N, C-alpha and C positions, 0 to 999 in steps of 0.2 A: 622516457616519460618527463614531461616538463613539470617542474616544481611549481606548485601554486604560489603565486606571488600576490600579496595583498596591495591595496591602493597605497601609493606613496603619500606620506604626510604632506599636507598643505604647508608650503613655506610661510604663508601668511599667519597661520595658526601658531607655528613655533615662534615667529617674531613677536606676535601678540603675548605669548606666554613670557618671553624674555622681558618684554617691556613691562608686564605686570610684576615680574621678579625685580626689576629696577625700582618700580614704584614701592614694593614692599620693603626693599633695602633702604630706600631713602626715608620712608616714613619710620621704619624701625630704628634707623640710625638716630633720627631726631627723638624718638620716644625714649630710647635707653641712654641718651646723652647724659642725663642727670645722675644715673647710677654710679659711674666711677668718679665719685667726689665732684659731681658737677663738670666732669671732664676738664677740671682745672689742674691737671697734672700733664707733664710732657708726654708720658706714655699713653695717656688717655685720649688726648686730642690727636696724637699721632695715629692711634688705632681708628679714630672717627675720620681722620684724613684719608686713611688707607681704604676705608669703606666707601667714602665719597668719591675717591678717585676711581675705584672699581666700578661704581655705578655710572659715573660720568663716562668713562671709556666704553662701557658697554652701550650706553645710549648713542654715543657718537659713532660707534661702529654700526648699530642699527640704522642710524640716519644716513651714513655713508652708503649703505647697501640698499637704501630705499625702503627700509622696514618700518620707519616712523616718519611723520611729517612734523614740521615745525609748527607749534600751536600758535594761535593768533595772539594770546597774551604774551608769548615769548617774542614774537615779532615786534609787537608794540612797545616792548620795553627796551628797545635798543639804546634810547637816550641814557637810561639808568645804567646799562652795562658800559656805555662809553665813559660815563663819569667813574664807575668802578674800575675801569681799565686805567684810567689816569691815575687813580689812587694806588693801584697795584704797581704801575710803572714807577711812581714816585717812590714807593717802598724799595723796589728793586734797585733803582738808581742810588738810593741812600746806602746800600751795602757794597757798591762797586768800588774797588780802590781806584783813586783818581790821583793825577798830579797834585802836588801841594799847592801850586799856584792857583789851580782850578777851585780847590776847596776853600782857599783864602777868598776868592772872588764870590763864590756861591754862598758860603757860610763862614764868615770871619769868626764867629764865636766857637764853632766846632774846630776850626783850624787852631785857634788860640789854646783850646783845651788839650788837643792832641800834641801841640808843640811843647807842652810842659813835660813830656816824656823825656826831653833832653836833659832834665834834672837828674835822671837816673841812668844817663848814658845812652838812651835810645833815641836815635834821630830817624824818624820815619821818612822813607823815600816817597811813599804814597799814603794818602789818608782816604777816609770814607767821610761822606757827609753825616753819617750817623756816629755819635759818640759812643754808642752801644750796639755794635754791628750784630752781635749774637741775639740780643733782644729784638732788634729790628728784623733779623732773619726769621725769628719765630712768629713775630707779628705778620710777616709776609705770608708764611705758610698758613697761618690761621685765617688771615683775610682771604686768601685763595680758596680755602675750604669753604668759608661762609659764602663767597661768590658762586662756587660750584653748587653748593646746596640750593641757593636761590634760583640758579639756573635750572636745576633739575626739578624743583618743585614747579616752576613755570612750564617745563617741558612734559613732565609726565602727569601731573595733576591737571589734566586738560579737559575734563568733563565735570558736570555737576555731581554725578555719582562718585567720581573719584575724590572730588573736593569734600563732599560730605563724609565719605569713609575716612580720609586722612584726618579730617578735623575730629571726628569721633574717636579715632584711635589715639590721637594726642590728648584729647580730653580724659578718655578713660585711663590713659597712662598717668596723667596728672592726679586723677582720683586715687589710683593705686599708690602713687608716691605720698599723697596726703594722708591716706589711711595708715601707711607704714609710719609717717612722722608722728601722727597722733598717738599711735600705739606705743611707740618708743618713748614719747614725752610723758604719757600717762603712767608708763611702767617705770619711768625715771631711770632708764638704762643709759649708762655711759660706757662706751666701747671704742675700741681701737679698730677702725675700719680702713682696710687698705693702706695700713701704715700711718694713719692720721687719727688722732683722738677726737671723737665727736661727743659733745656734752649734750645729751637730749633732755636732761632734767631741767635746764634753764628755759629753753624754748624748743618749739618743734622746728627741727632743721632738716629732717628726712636724711637724704644721702649727702646733703652739703654740709661742710664744715661751718659755713657762714650762714646764719639764719636769713640775711638780707638777700642772699642769692636765691634761697629757697622761696622767699616771698616774691622775687622777681619772676621765677618760673611759674608760680601760681597766678600772678597777674596776667602773663601771656595765655595761660590756659583758660583763665576766666574770660579773656577777650574772645577766644574760640568758642567757649560755651555760649556766651551771649550771642555771637554770630549765628550759631546753630538754632538758638531760640528764636531769633528774629527771622531767620529763614523759614522756620516752621510756621511762624505766625503769618508770614507773607503768603504761604502756600495754602493755609487754612484760615483765612480771616473769619472772624465771627464778631457779633456786637456784644455778647455777653459771654462770661465763662461758661454758663449752662449750654449755650449753643455750641461752643467750641468743644466741650467734653462730649456732647451728644453726637456731634458730627464725627469726631475721632473714633468713637465706638462703632460707627456704622461702616462695614466694608464697602457699601454702595457709594458712600461719599468719598472714601479714600481712593477707590479705584476707578471712579467715574471719569470718562474721557473729557468731560468739560471741566472748567476751572472751578475749584471749590468756592471761588468768589461768587459764582453764579448760585451755588447752593444756598448762599445767605442773602441773595438779592431779593428785595421785596417784590420787584416786578416779575420775577420768575417763580414765585411760590407756588402759583396754581399750576403752571405748565410742567414743573418738575416734581410735584407732589406725588403723582402716580408712580413715578419710577425711582424714587429715592425715600426710604423711611426717614432719612435725616431732615429732608425738606418737609415732610409731613409733619413731624413734630414741630418744626420751625414755624410752619403756617398755622398750626393749631394754637401755638402760644402767642402768635402775633396779634 
């Protein structure tokens, strides 16, 4: 007796689910980045780098197997990535040990500072262009992470629906961070969070030890919120606030196949009045 075998899963469906998981990982990483002290600790940004590297590797694997296509914004952004590649290459060269003569020609100041090690009996055979190679290495890793996040956002946030969803998630996350900061400030709670003392009584700082960093996060979230508001106005234009509120309350106006701009167009009030209660009220009030 042959065992009943169900239909094989469609490979495209599995790839689409993996791509959505990559999208969720990217947006989630950005949303929770402020939680571990603004990711301004080595262990915090290392964890974020690991999540970003996992998302990037997954997307590249999907692209190599034909599971995803390169989006148009990503293709059009090649000049930006070219400049970013030059910046990354500059950082990488800065930490490579080079012959002393090469460093003297490329950066006399750096060579002169490193030559002062001879005072303590250390004569370097090779030098780096950076006088702080460890700090430059950390900057290289952070810059690579930022470039990877920028690449992934252009790669996976490739539709209007995904763009709207990602922006809403980030705005809602910023609202949650703001509510936490306000509550801690009003309660005047000073606490030690992840090994760092945060004074909430002086100002609202949220998860950030520095209130200016918290303000910078809110500024970026405010820009996203304004963008979402402007996008909503563009999709549902109206001449007055009454028309806008009336149209938004009507399912016929929100789900109509025609553009909402036509809903408020004076020349189409009569032709669309019979099919949309939104335009009926607009025509009566006009």
